[in-house]
Backbone as CSV, one residue per row, in Angstrom:
resi,resn,N_x,N_y,N_z,CA_x,CA_y,CA_z,C_x,C_y,C_z
1,MET,-13.936,6.982,0.751,-15.307,7.673,-0.021,-15.116,9.274,0.176
2,LYS,-14.813,9.819,1.340,-14.589,11.226,1.952,-13.467,11.618,0.991
3,THR,-12.451,10.822,0.759,-11.465,11.144,-0.001,-11.901,11.641,-1.471
4,ILE,-12.460,10.562,-2.095,-13.261,10.951,-3.564,-13.911,12.234,-3.274
5,ILE,-14.870,12.432,-2.507,-15.639,13.420,-2.516,-15.046,14.795,-2.295
6,LYS,-13.790,14.696,-1.260,-12.948,15.769,-1.012,-12.579,16.237,-2.391
7,GLY,-11.839,15.470,-2.945,-11.013,15.651,-4.236,-12.067,16.410,-5.350
8,LEU,-13.396,15.691,-5.286,-14.207,16.507,-6.449,-14.572,18.040,-5.708
9,GLU,-14.680,17.899,-4.455,-15.041,19.277,-3.941,-14.114,20.409,-4.290
10,ASP,-12.892,19.805,-4.104,-11.660,20.904,-4.279,-11.135,20.904,-5.659
11,ARG,-12.049,20.091,-6.511,-11.774,20.135,-8.090,-10.662,19.874,-8.375
12,LYS,-9.784,18.618,-7.731,-8.567,18.260,-8.115,-8.568,17.594,-9.617
13,GLU,-7.797,17.885,-10.008,-7.355,17.239,-11.389,-6.451,16.242,-11.397
14,PRO,-6.799,14.953,-12.215,-5.825,14.053,-11.973,-4.749,14.108,-13.012
15,PRO,-3.282,13.511,-12.712,-2.262,13.892,-13.513,-2.526,13.654,-15.087
16,PRO,-2.104,14.380,-15.973,-2.287,13.593,-17.303,-1.687,12.423,-17.735
17,PRO,-2.505,11.478,-18.494,-1.977,10.105,-18.807,-0.560,10.221,-19.402
18,THR,-0.106,8.871,-19.194,1.543,9.006,-19.884,1.729,7.647,-20.572
19,GLU,2.046,7.336,-21.533,2.739,6.401,-22.176,4.285,5.885,-21.896
20,GLU,4.726,6.659,-20.941,6.326,6.225,-20.695,6.217,5.498,-19.820
21,VAL,7.658,4.663,-19.419,7.451,3.575,-18.429,7.963,4.190,-17.082
22,ALA,6.760,3.698,-16.241,6.882,4.383,-14.746,8.001,4.477,-14.182
23,TYR,8.861,3.171,-14.353,10.135,3.175,-13.653,10.998,4.532,-14.172
24,GLU,10.921,4.921,-15.302,11.691,5.970,-15.742,11.149,7.409,-15.540
25,LEU,10.153,7.732,-14.995,9.960,8.845,-14.720,10.552,9.521,-13.717
26,THR,11.014,10.789,-14.070,11.748,11.317,-12.878,11.050,12.601,-11.939
27,ASN,9.657,12.765,-12.231,8.789,13.326,-11.498,7.631,12.706,-10.704
28,ALA,7.454,11.558,-10.899,7.008,10.597,-9.978,7.465,10.069,-8.802
29,GLN,6.227,10.598,-7.983,6.427,9.750,-6.409,6.554,8.289,-6.426
30,GLU,7.569,7.955,-5.424,8.201,6.558,-5.555,6.878,6.209,-4.421
31,THR,6.410,4.877,-4.748,5.613,4.236,-3.706,6.391,3.338,-2.829
32,PRO,5.726,3.115,-1.517,6.568,2.574,-0.517,6.975,1.124,-0.825
33,ALA,8.095,0.522,-0.761,8.782,-0.719,-1.113,8.122,-1.727,-0.517
34,THR,7.617,-1.631,1.050,7.121,-2.718,1.765,5.903,-2.553,2.126
35,LEU,5.194,-3.554,2.698,4.103,-3.017,3.456,4.271,-2.432,4.723
36,GLU,5.354,-2.594,5.263,5.811,-1.785,6.531,5.892,-0.330,6.314
37,ASP,6.456,-0.227,5.183,6.573,1.374,4.678,5.282,1.825,4.522
38,THR,4.570,1.030,3.884,3.008,1.662,3.370,2.171,2.086,4.576
39,LEU,2.242,1.354,5.864,1.660,1.353,6.670,1.763,2.638,7.429
40,LYS,3.444,2.986,7.552,4.272,4.487,7.955,3.464,5.224,7.286
41,GLU,3.046,5.281,5.987,2.736,6.254,5.002,1.384,6.533,5.415
42,LEU,0.541,5.640,5.481,-0.940,5.502,5.985,-1.066,6.359,7.266
43,SER,-0.276,5.957,8.243,-0.668,6.889,9.617,-0.359,8.265,9.328
44,LYS,0.460,8.770,8.139,0.490,10.152,8.383,-0.402,10.951,6.929
45,SER,-1.202,9.797,6.463,-1.918,10.341,5.406,-3.279,10.928,5.628
46,PHE,-3.870,11.490,4.923,-5.128,12.287,4.667,-6.231,11.152,5.049
47,LEU,-6.150,9.900,4.695,-7.178,9.030,5.166,-7.191,8.643,6.549
48,ALA,-5.835,8.691,7.093,-5.874,8.595,8.568,-6.548,9.431,9.397
49,THR,-6.738,10.657,9.032,-7.396,11.492,9.696,-9.029,11.555,9.611
50,GLU,-9.531,11.305,8.356,-10.845,11.277,7.800,-11.503,9.982,8.369
51,LEU,-10.928,8.786,8.156,-11.647,7.450,8.691,-11.645,7.598,10.172
52,PRO,-12.442,6.817,10.918,-12.450,6.573,12.236,-11.306,5.899,12.707
53,SER,-10.468,6.552,13.827,-9.544,5.968,14.067,-9.434,4.441,14.602
54,GLU,-10.732,4.124,15.120,-10.740,2.443,15.247,-10.658,1.711,14.132
55,LEU,-11.335,2.048,13.192,-10.979,1.651,11.609,-9.380,1.529,11.121
56,VAL,-8.912,2.772,11.217,-7.190,3.053,10.820,-6.587,1.578,11.700
57,ASN,-6.653,2.101,12.849,-6.035,1.029,14.015,-5.959,-0.269,13.818
58,ALA,-7.285,-0.686,13.662,-7.558,-2.198,13.392,-6.796,-2.688,12.039
59,TYR,-7.105,-1.778,10.921,-6.478,-1.860,9.618,-5.251,-2.440,9.894
60,VAL,-4.382,-1.218,10.238,-3.064,-1.374,10.793,-2.399,-2.374,11.325
61,LYS,-3.357,-2.758,12.447,-2.733,-3.979,13.349,-2.607,-5.242,12.578
62,ILE,-3.910,-5.296,11.774,-4.131,-6.537,10.850,-2.831,-6.700,9.768
63,LYS,-2.352,-5.498,9.249,-1.529,-5.523,8.347,-0.211,-5.865,8.945
64,GLN,-0.134,-5.101,10.143,1.214,-5.506,10.464,1.627,-6.888,11.177
65,ASN,0.390,-7.485,11.288,0.699,-8.882,11.607,0.852,-9.790,10.398
66,GLU,0.468,-9.331,9.029,0.453,-10.102,7.719,2.060,-9.577,7.504
67,TRP,2.634,-8.525,7.608,4.049,-8.222,7.191,4.716,-9.062,8.449
68,GLU,4.657,-9.390,9.638,5.214,-9.870,10.472,5.373,-11.617,10.178
69,ASP,4.077,-11.799,9.801,4.016,-13.081,9.183,4.555,-13.492,7.979
70,TYR,4.842,-12.610,6.835,5.735,-12.925,5.846,7.119,-12.884,6.330
71,LEU,7.646,-11.952,6.908,8.925,-11.936,7.565,9.244,-13.293,8.473
72,THR,8.216,-13.894,9.025,8.696,-15.117,9.635,8.853,-16.235,8.676
73,ASN,7.555,-16.339,8.017,7.944,-17.564,7.098,8.492,-17.382,5.578
74,VAL,8.691,-16.238,5.235,9.433,-16.089,3.904,10.988,-15.418,4.164
75,GLY,10.986,-14.704,5.208,12.446,-14.105,5.244,12.714,-12.410,4.890
76,PRO,13.505,-11.974,4.630,13.886,-10.625,4.357,13.128,-10.341,3.060
77,TRP,12.418,-9.375,2.884,11.833,-9.031,1.985,12.755,-8.676,0.414
78,GLU,13.841,-8.140,0.700,14.998,-7.793,-0.109,15.201,-9.079,-1.108
79,LYS,15.216,-10.190,-0.441,15.531,-11.438,-1.176,14.381,-12.190,-1.980
80,THR,13.281,-11.477,-1.908,12.060,-11.901,-2.504,11.265,-10.885,-3.138
81,TRP,11.447,-9.797,-3.173,10.695,-8.747,-3.671,10.589,-8.694,-5.340
82,ASN,11.169,-9.661,-6.013,10.638,-9.781,-7.606,10.236,-10.957,-8.041
83,ILE,9.812,-11.920,-6.837,8.954,-13.062,-7.246,7.731,-13.320,-6.436
84,ILE,6.928,-13.889,-6.811,5.489,-14.484,-6.164,6.178,-15.611,-5.264
85,THR,6.143,-15.772,-4.112,6.554,-16.476,-3.022,5.362,-17.444,-2.782
86,GLN,5.799,-18.669,-2.367,4.868,-19.478,-2.087,3.825,-18.921,-0.834
87,TRP,4.302,-18.187,-0.027,3.399,-17.924,0.884,2.288,-16.765,0.346
88,GLU,3.020,-16.048,-0.592,1.823,-15.051,-1.048,0.824,-15.795,-2.184
89,TYR,1.334,-16.887,-2.888,0.479,-17.720,-3.580,-0.343,-18.365,-2.658
90,ASN,-0.043,-18.850,-1.744,-1.107,-19.548,-0.751,-2.248,-18.533,-0.181
91,ARG,-1.655,-17.338,0.230,-2.211,-16.278,0.995,-3.281,-15.715,-0.161
92,TYR,-2.658,-15.368,-1.414,-3.542,-14.454,-1.959,-4.134,-14.862,-3.387
93,LEU,-3.270,-16.013,-3.804,-4.014,-16.499,-5.127,-4.720,-17.823,-5.140
94,VAL,-4.607,-18.725,-4.061,-5.294,-19.881,-4.025,-6.606,-19.543,-3.806
95,THR,-7.483,-20.105,-4.830,-9.018,-19.638,-4.608,-9.777,-20.835,-3.627
96,ALA,-10.838,-20.650,-3.077,-11.284,-21.679,-2.259,-12.410,-22.376,-3.177
């Protein structure tokens, strides 16, 4: 929420919409490839300094455990990056 408020206060403009294929954009910033990379980016981000450190640390720990569980049960991300694995299906897509 603080990030949204800061963006409004600083009068940040969103980028213009595009109809191009996102993968073909030359000036677009790449998103992290893995959860591990995302957590590294989070620790350097504006959010990490604006949110309570206890919250950020707890979230990072939970997500690190999730990443380790994925690697243990599925294997290297490079082999499964383009498919929904049974682990992902069971963890995220099966409803109670």
